[in-house]
Each structure stands twice: as structure tokens, then as C-alpha cells.
C-alpha positions in Angstrom: 75.0 143.7 76.2 75.4 140.1 75.7 78.9 138.6 76.6 80.3 136.5 73.6 83.6 135.0 73.6 85.2 135.7 70.2 86.1 132.4 68.2 90.2 132.5 67.8 92.1 131.1 65.4 93.0 127.8 67.3 92.0 124.2 67.3 90.4 123.2 70.5 91.9 119.9 72.0 89.8 119.5 74.9 87.7 121.5 77.7 87.0 120.9 81.3 83.9 123.1 83.3 83.2 122.4 86.8 79.9 123.7 88.4 81.5 124.2 91.7 84.5 126.1 90.7 84.6 129.5 88.6 87.1 128.0 85.8 87.2 127.4 82.4 90.2 125.3 81.1 91.1 124.7 77.6 93.5 123.0 75.7 95.0 124.6 73.1 97.4 123.6 69.8 98.5 127.0 68.5 101.2 128.2 66.4 104.4 130.4 67.6 102.5 132.9 65.4 99.4 133.3 67.4 101.3 132.9 70.5 102.7 136.7 69.8 99.5 137.8 69.6 98.2 139.5 72.5 94.8 138.5 72.4 94.6 135.9 75.1 94.7 138.9 77.6 92.0 140.7 75.6 89.7 137.6 75.9 90.5 137.4 79.7 92.5 134.6 79.5 95.9 133.4 81.8 98.8 131.8 80.0 99.8 128.2 81.6 102.9 127.0 80.1 105.8 129.0 78.1 105.9 129.7 74.2 108.2 127.5 72.4 109.7 127.9 69.3 107.4 125.0 67.7 103.9 124.3 67.3 102.7 122.9 70.6 100.1 122.4 73.3 99.2 125.0 76.1 96.7 125.3 78.6 94.8 129.2 79.6 92.2 129.7 81.9 89.0 131.5 81.4 87.3 132.8 84.7 84.0 133.5 85.8 84.1 135.7 88.7 80.7 136.1 90.5 79.5 139.6 90.9 78.3 138.5 94.4 82.4 138.7 95.7 83.9 141.7 96.8 86.7 142.5 94.4 89.2 142.8 97.2 88.3 139.0 97.8 90.4 137.8 94.6 93.4 140.1 96.0 93.9 137.5 98.9 96.3 134.7 98.6 94.4 130.9 98.2 95.4 128.7 100.9 97.6 126.9 97.9 99.5 130.1 97.6 100.9 129.8 101.5 102.4 126.4 101.0 105.6 125.3 99.5 103.5 121.7 98.1 100.1 120.9 97.0 98.4 119.6 100.0 97.7 115.8 100.7 94.7 113.8 99.8 93.1 112.3 103.3 93.3 108.3 103.0 90.8 106.4 101.6 89.5 102.9 103.4 87.0 101.4 100.9 86.7 98.4 103.6 83.4 99.2 105.1 85.2 101.2 107.5 86.4 97.8 109.1 89.7 99.7 109.4 88.0 102.7 110.5 87.2 102.1 114.8 86.0 103.1 117.7 88.8 102.9 120.6 86.5 100.1 122.3 87.1 97.8 119.3 90.6 97.8 118.9 91.5 94.2 120.6 88.9 93.0 117.6 90.7 94.9 114.7 94.5 93.9 115.8 93.1 89.7 115.8 91.7 90.2 112.2 94.7 92.2 111.2 96.7 89.6 112.5 94.9 86.9 110.9 94.4 88.6 107.4 98.7 89.0 107.6 99.0 85.3 108.8 100.6 83.3 105.7 99.9 79.9 107.8 96.1 80.4 107.7 93.6 79.6 104.8 91.6 82.0 103.3 88.2 80.3 104.5 89.6 80.8 108.0 90.4 84.5 107.3 86.9 84.8 106.3 85.3 83.7 109.6 87.6 85.8 111.3 87.8 89.2 109.0 85.1 88.8 106.6 85.2 92.5 105.9 88.6 92.4 104.5 87.8 89.1 102.6 85.0 90.7 100.4 86.4 91.3 97.0 85.1 94.6 95.0 85.8 97.0 92.2 89.5 96.4 92.0 89.9 95.0 95.3 91.1 91.1 95.0 90.7 89.9 98.7 92.7 86.3 97.9 95.3 88.2 95.9 95.5 91.3 98.0 96.0 88.4 101.3 98.7 86.6 98.8 101.2 89.7 98.3 101.0 91.2 102.0 100.6 87.7 104.3 103.6 86.7 105.9 105.6 89.8 104.1 103.9 92.5 105.9 103.5 92.2 110.5 101.1 93.7 112.4 102.0 96.8 114.5 100.2 98.1 117.3 102.0 101.3 116.8 100.3 102.1 113.6 96.7 102.0 114.7 96.7 105.7 115.5 93.9 108.7 116.3 91.8 109.2 113.1 89.4 112.3 112.6 86.8 110.9 110.9 84.2 113.7 110.8 84.5 116.9 113.0 84.8 116.5 116.5 84.6 112.1 115.6 87.9 110.7 116.8 88.5 106.9 115.9 91.3 105.0 115.2 92.4 103.7 112.5 95.6 101.3 111.1 97.8 103.6 108.9 100.1 101.8 107.2 101.1 102.9 103.6 102.3 99.2 102.9 98.7 97.5 103.5 97.9 98.9 100.7 95.2 98.1 99.3 93.6 96.4 102.0 93.6 100.1 103.1 92.3 101.3 99.6 94.5 104.4 99.3 96.4 105.1 102.8 98.7 107.8 100.8 102.3 106.9 102.0 103.5 110.6 101.8 101.0 111.7 104.2 101.8 109.1 106.4 105.4 110.0 106.7 104.5 113.4 108.0 102.8 112.1 110.6 105.9 111.0 111.8 107.6 114.1 112.6 107.6 115.2 115.9 105.2 118.2 116.5 103.5 118.3 113.1 100.2 119.3 112.5 97.6 119.9 109.8 95.4 122.5 108.4 92.4 120.9 107.2 90.3 122.2 104.0 89.3 121.5 100.6 89.6 123.1 96.9 85.6 123.4 96.4 82.3 122.9 98.5 79.8 120.4 97.6 77.1 121.0 100.2 75.1 124.4 101.2 75.6 125.3 104.3 79.1 124.7 104.3 80.3 126.8 107.6 84.1 126.6 108.3 85.7 125.1 105.3 88.8 125.0 107.4 89.7 122.7 110.6 92.7 122.0 112.8 94.2 118.0 113.4 97.4 117.0 114.9 96.4 113.4 112.8 96.1 112.6 109.7 91.8 112.8 108.8 89.8 110.5 106.6 89.2 111.6 103.3 85.5 112.3 104.0 86.4 114.2 107.2 84.9 117.8 105.6 82.6 117.6 102.3 84.4 118.7 99.4 87.1 116.1 100.7 89.7 116.7 103.4 93.3 118.3 102.0 96.4 118.7 104.2 98.2 120.7 104.5 101.1 119.9 106.6 103.4 122.3 109.2 106.5 119.7 108.5 107.4 117.9 105.5 109.3 114.7 105.5 112.0 114.9 102.6 113.8 111.9 103.5 112.4 109.6 101.1 112.4 109.6 96.9 108.7 109.9 97.0 108.6 113.1 99.1 111.5 114.3 97.2 109.6 114.1 94.1 106.3 115.5 95.5 108.7 118.4 96.4 110.3 118.9 92.9 107.1 118.5 91.0 105.7 121.4 93.1 104.5 124.6 91.5 106.0 126.2 94.1 109.7 125.2 93.6 111.9 125.3 90.9 114.4 123.5 88.8 115.6 124.8 86.0 118.6 125.0 85.0 120.7 127.4 86.7 118.3 127.8 89.5 119.8 128.0 92.7 116.9 125.9 94.5 117.1 125.3 98.1 118.4 121.9 99.1 116.4 119.3 100.4 116.7 118.8 103.9 115.2 115.4 106.1 112.5 117.7 107.3 111.2 121.5 105.6 109.0 124.1 107.0 106.0 123.9 104.3 105.6 127.7 103.2 106.1 128.9 99.9 108.8 131.3 98.7 105.7 134.4 99.2 105.3 133.3 102.6 108.3 133.5 103.8 109.0 136.9 102.5 105.7 137.6 103.9 106.8 136.6 107.2 110.1 138.7 106.8 109.1 141.7 106.0 107.0 141.8 109.0 110.1 141.7 110.9 109.2 138.0 112.0 111.3 134.7 111.1 109.8 132.3 108.5 110.5 129.4 110.9 108.5 126.6 111.9 107.0 128.5 114.8 105.6 131.6 112.9 104.2 129.7 110.1 102.2 127.8 112.3 101.0 131.1 113.7 100.2 132.1 110.1 98.0 128.5 109.9 96.7 129.7 113.1 95.8 133.3 111.7 94.0 131.3 108.6 92.0 129.8 111.2 90.6 132.5 112.9 89.6 134.1 109.6 88.1 130.9 108.8 85.7 131.1 111.2 84.2 134.3 111.4 81.0 134.4 110.0 81.0 137.5 108.7 83.7 136.3 106.4 82.1 133.5 105.6 79.2 135.7 104.6 80.9 138.5 102.5 82.7 136.5 100.5 80.3 132.9 100.3 80.4 132.5 96.6 83.9 133.3 96.4 84.7 130.7 99.0 82.4 127.9 97.4 84.0 127.9 93.9 87.6 127.1 94.9 90.1 127.1 97.4 89.4 129.7 100.1 91.2 132.9 99.9 91.9 134.6 103.1 93.6 138.2 104.1 97.2 138.7 105.5 97.6 141.1 108.5 99.9 144.2 107.3 101.7 144.5 110.4 103.0 142.0 112.9 100.8 143.4 115.7 97.4 142.5 113.8 99.3 139.4 112.9 99.9 138.1 116.4 96.6 138.9 117.5 94.9 137.0 114.8 97.1 134.5 115.5 96.4 134.3 119.2 92.4 134.6 118.5 93.6 131.4 115.9 95.3 129.3 118.7 91.9 129.4 120.6 90.3 128.1 117.7 92.5 125.2 117.3 92.2 124.6 121.2 88.6 124.3 120.8 89.3 121.7 117.7 91.1 119.4 119.2 89.3 117.1 121.9 92.8 116.5 123.3 93.5 119.8 124.5 92.3 121.0 127.8 90.4 124.3 127.3 90.5 126.3 130.2 87.5 128.2 129.5 85.5 124.6 130.1 86.1 124.4 133.4 83.5 127.5 134.3 80.9 125.9 135.7 78.6 128.0 133.8 78.9 125.7 131.5 77.7 122.5 134.0 74.2 123.1 132.6 74.7 122.6 129.1 74.1 119.0 127.5 73.2 117.5 130.5 72.7 113.8 131.0 69.0 113.4 132.2 65.7 110.9 132.3 62.7 111.8 131.2 61.2 110.1 134.3 63.8 111.7 136.8 65.0 108.2 137.9 68.6 107.4 137.7 70.4 106.2 134.2 71.5 102.4 134.5 73.4 101.9 131.4 72.9 98.1 132.2 69.4 98.8 131.3 69.7 100.2 127.6 69.4 103.5 128.7 72.5 104.6 126.9 71.6 103.0 123.2 70.8 105.8 120.9 67.4 104.7 119.5 66.0 107.7 118.3 66.4 108.2 114.9 69.4 109.7 114.3 71.1 107.6 111.5 70.4 105.2 109.1 71.8 103.4 106.3 71.3 103.8 102.9 70.7 101.5 99.6 74.9 101.9 99.5 75.0 101.0 103.3 76.2 105.0 103.5 76.0 106.0 106.9 73.1 109.0 106.8 71.9 111.4 109.0 67.9 110.7 110.0 65.6 113.5 111.5 65.8 112.1 115.1 63.1 113.6 117.9 64.7 117.1 119.1 62.2 119.2 121.2 62.8 122.8 120.6 61.7 124.9 123.5 62.3 128.2 125.8 65.2 128.4 128.3 64.0 127.8 131.9 64.7 130.3 134.3 67.2 128.6 136.4 69.1 127.6 132.8 69.0 131.4 132.0 70.7 132.2 135.6 73.3 129.6 134.9 74.3 131.1 131.5 73.8 134.5 133.0 77.9 135.0 134.0 78.7 134.3 130.4 77.8 138.2 130.0 81.1 138.8 131.7 83.8 137.4 129.4 81.2 137.6 126.2 78.6 140.8 126.7 76.7 139.5 123.7 76.1 135.8 125.0 72.4 135.8 125.3 72.3 137.4 121.7 74.4 134.9 120.4 72.8 131.6 122.1 69.8 133.2 121.1 65.9 132.5 122.7 65.6 129.0 122.4 67.2 125.6 123.4 66.6 121.7 122.6 66.5 118.6 124.1 68.3 115.8 122.8 66.8 112.2 122.9 69.1 109.2 123.0 65.7 107.3 123.4 62.7 106.8 125.3 64.2 107.0 128.5 67.3 109.3 128.2 68.5 112.7 126.7 70.5 115.9 126.9 69.0 119.0 128.0 69.7 122.5 126.9 71.4 122.2 123.9 71.7 126.0 122.4 70.4 126.4 119.2 72.9 127.8 117.7 75.5 125.2 118.6 73.0 122.1 117.6 72.8 124.1 113.9 76.5 124.6 114.3 78.3 123.1 110.7 81.8 122.7 109.8 82.8 121.4 106.6 79.6 121.0 105.3 78.1 118.9 108.0 75.8 119.6 111.0 78.4 118.7 113.8 76.6 117.3 116.4 73.9 115.4 113.9 76.3 114.1 112.6 77.9 112.6 115.9 74.7 110.8 116.7 74.2 109.3 113.3 77.6 107.1 113.6 76.2 106.4 117.0 72.9 105.1 116.4 72.1 101.4 117.7 70.8 100.3 114.3 74.3 101.4 112.7 76.7 100.2 116.1 75.1 97.6 117.4 76.4 99.0 120.4 75.7 100.9 123.4 77.3 104.6 124.3 79.5 104.5 127.2 79.7 107.3 129.9 82.6 108.6 128.3 80.9 108.8 125.0 78.1 110.6 127.2 80.7 112.9 128.3 82.5 113.7 124.8 78.6 114.7 123.5 78.8 117.2 126.5 82.0 118.2 125.8 81.3 119.1 122.1 78.4 121.4 122.8 80.5 123.0 125.4 83.3 123.9 122.7 80.5 124.5 119.7 79.1 127.3 122.6 82.3 129.1 122.9 83.1 128.7 118.9 79.6 130.7 118.8 80.5 133.3 122.2 83.9 134.1 120.0 81.9 135.4 116.8 82.2 139.1 117.8 85.7 139.0 118.5 86.4 136.6 114.8 84.5 139.0 113.0 86.0 142.2 114.1 89.7 140.3 113.7 88.7 139.9 110.2 87.1 143.1 109.3 90.3 144.7 110.5 92.3 142.4 108.9 90.6 143.0 104.9 90.2 146.6 105.8 94.1 146.8 105.2 95.4 143.5 104.1 98.8 142.7 103.2 99.1 142.3 99.3 100.4 139.5 98.6 101.8 139.0 94.9 101.2 135.2 93.8 
């Protein structure tokens, strides 16, 4: 039978339908009499707003739920249900990444910013020093911006901070809300949260825009770029800074807090833990505190669920269509075990965290830098320049992944012997790492040997991690060779992704156990 939405007796105000969400939003103008009718639930609508006596505009939402999603998925909370305030968008730079740099470019950026902010220099002089800053485009007027900032804002080295640009691709960025619009949208409220000691972020998005997407989650101790993951990086801070008017307004505008007359709202402190009232009740129901330590463990649990391949596969249609929903453990034991798995994920995702398992000599055989002719590599002879077609610029100047020249092959007997000890800790390691590995060329001279196929193909947030990392380091893009630290970093990323692959059985078992007996979270 065809499903037909009845024609209701109201005037249509506007509608919005997104291909990437499962919702149709309708703005409706109607009378008080219509509001008394119980037709909206019959139509499958959810009401947003109250029932004032006079004619008014309010919103309803119709949900188009995919039949491919298990019904229990919609009983789990969305990420926004767990947090006190809506997430913060990552910063948007829009100066050709001239304010987002590799670590070795730090002195150059410092000199460019000092020149741009120096009122004693003429615009022509600044153009010679910092040409990207002086290019007007769209709403950005370079001379007017410089006039507004020069002599009023001073360069501060402390504001040049680590900046996750893409998964496992850590740059430096100059984050200062006061230099807007030089840095197009630095997001001052988000930057304020980075000043809080011990703060960290769960990163996700509100809908997917790439397939495959992989886990739509990340953990970071630093503010991430707006396009850190596809679908745009939304930051859920562990701690909120409420010591300024803008942040207070953000909290007051939040859907999670009521400031109606007569309500007893919790007074805002300078630092507030980012957890909703429902989250607080959930944690206390497990016999735990709702302080920052336990909320941090809750975010770790989210990571453990989000990196389970079984979770991603079973709920793929639902996850794609909006904020991911996650099942919550129904008891303290499962909560702590899951958060412990999430701790392991967080450690692997953060390059600054030393992971004990990576000291295992077994990993030495992975992503070993080698030469095709067996001779020693010489950085001074251009041997570490990436020239294998891993990246290029499109017509708009955006960096895009290229096809590259990866060589797929079977493991050698020596490589199999070197990886064999992994079965002690990960019994399914041989099956998980597959029968094929790859050699990844930098150029015609050098390559990384032995990158297991599932590791090479690993996707986070819509990006094939290793291929994306390489695309931004193509000589045509950067104009500079890799250094030994970058060569070692590639190997480190390969080893971390290998552990993520090996953890899959544990992550899947953890997900199934919790999903089959999840806590009923009332939103």
C-alpha cells in the first residue's frame, strides 16, 4: 500500500529536506483550535514548541527511518543528548592554509604575522612578506582587515598551537579569535575551552557525506580543523569555559538548560563539566559520580563503541543519517570495561601519547623505509621527496588524493615470522591482517615496505588515513622533502592503525554485550 500524508488544515510556512538526514522540517502556521487536535502524533510528527493561545508559527518534524536500521538503534541517545551544550564547529581558516603550517614552517609564519600586524609597514611591503594574507577574496578585504588589526593586535607565540588538520595529520595553527577575519572563523568560544587545564574533545559530525566513512569519531587534546573529518568536525569538550559573556549565552541558549521563570537552574561556574542532566542521572544511577573523571570515561566508552566494525555495519544507515547514537552500559562493570577499551583507542589516536604495545619489536617489520636498489638512502639526494602521485591540486586549488603507485603483494616468509608473535595477544591477528600487504613508494628510489592491506585501507571520518596523509606531502603540494621525523611518523601511524585493526574482535564483543542489554536513556 502506498503511504500518503493526509492534507492537514494548516498553511505551510516553509520546509527543509536534507538528503543526508532522515528528517523533514516543516514550519506551520496554525490556530489554537488545530493545536488541540491530536492529529500530529497520528501523522508521525513530533512537536517543537508550546501551545500559546494565539495563532503562531511552530515546528514539527517527520522522521523517515530506514528499514535497514535495527529498531533498538533509535532507543539509544545521540551524542548531543549526552552533552550540556551543542557542539562547537572547528575553526575555518580560508587563507589557503597559510595560517595552518607544518612544524618546520613556524619561523616563516611568525615573521609573516608580525609584518601583517605591524602598523609601520605599508601594504605593499606586507604583500612581499605575506602574499596570502594580502589576497582579498569573497567577504575578506585584506587592506581593511589589516587596517583594523595592525597596531591593535600583537603576535603571541603562545597562540601557535598543535592543530589536527586531518586524522593523524598534526599541523600548527595560529588560533586567536581577535585576528578574525584574517583567520576566517576561529571560533572564540571553542578557543576559550582550550585554555582549561586537562580539557579534551570528542569529535564527530551531524551527518555523513562520504562512503565509506569508517568511524565518525575521534579523540583530540587540541582543537581540530573544521574539515578534520568529512561532514565537518564538531567538538564536544569535556570542560566548558563559562567565564565570559559569549560562553554564558551559549549555555543559556542550550536546549539542555531551562531558564524559565521559577526554574532552579544550576549556577554557572567558571568551569563546567559538559554533561547533560540526563547524563548526570545516568552516571549516578550506575553508582558513579558525574564529575569530569567519569564524564571523560563516558566519552571513552563512546570511542569504544564507535570503533567497532560490527556497530558501524549493523547501524550504518542510521549512523549515516544524523548524529551517531550509542548504546550505554546498564551496569558499572560493563561501563568501566568499555571505557578502558576506549582509553586504548584514545591513546592510539593521539600521536603525543606513547603506547606501550608499540614498543613490541614485532612492529619493527611494518612500514620499514627501504630503497629499491638496496643502497642507503640519502635525504640530500632527494631520496625522501614524495613524487609518486599521491596528491594534486584541483581547479579550485584544493588538495586531492592521487592514485599513487602502491604495490600489492603477499607477505614474505620473513614478514610472516616477524608478525607471528602477535597471535599471543591477538589470536586472530593473521586473519585480521589478511594475506596481502603493500609497498608504498615515496618516489622511484624509496618506499615503505610491508603495510598490511586492512591498515592501508583504514578509513576514519571519510578519509583513507594513510593515503590522505601522503596526498598533503606530495612534493608538488608542499615544495619540500620529508624529513626523518616525517618518515618515522608514517611508520608510527601504520603501527597505530594496525593495533586498531587487531582490537576489532574485542571492540565488537564489547559492543554486542552492551547493545544487547543497554541502559534506557530518556531524552
